[in-house]
N, C-alpha and C positions, 0 to 999 in steps of 0.2 A: 504493499500500500504506499510506503514511503517513496519507493521508486517511481510509482505512478504520479505522485504529487510533484516529485522533482522534474519528471518529464513534462508535465503540464505547465509547471512554473517556467521551465526553460523555453518551451514553445511560446508561452505568453510574452516572455521577455524579448525573444527574437521578433515576434510579431509587432510589439509596441516599438521596439527600436527601429524596425523597418519602416513603420509608418512615420515616425519622427524624422528619420533621415530623408524620406521622400518629401515630406512637407518642407523641410529646410531647403532641399535642392530646388524644389519648384519655386519657392519664394525668392531665392537668390537669382534664379534665371528670369523671373518676372520683373525684378527690380532693375534690370539692366536696360536703361532707356537710351544710352549714348549710341549703342550699336545701330538702332533703327534710325536715329537722326543722321548718322553718317551715311547710311544707305540711301536715304531720301535725298541728301545733298548730292551724292554721286549721280543719282538718276537725273536730277535737275541739270547738273553740269553736262551730262551726256546728251540730253535733249537739246540744250542750248547749242552744243557743238554740232549736232546733226542739223538743226535749223540754220546755223550759220554756214554750214557746208552746202546746203541746198541753195542758199541765196547766192553764193559765189559761183555756182555751176550754171 
């Protein structure tokens, strides 16, 4: 009976630790806003260059 309780406690600990790690990982990845701003700026620069290239041709 003691072994069964140890196994259940270990499983519960691993389950709770996995949930905590997943929540922390998702929160840190959602808090990164600088990457999306850089991507938008690059797209705007590329569109500007394409429009300028069409005007010269």
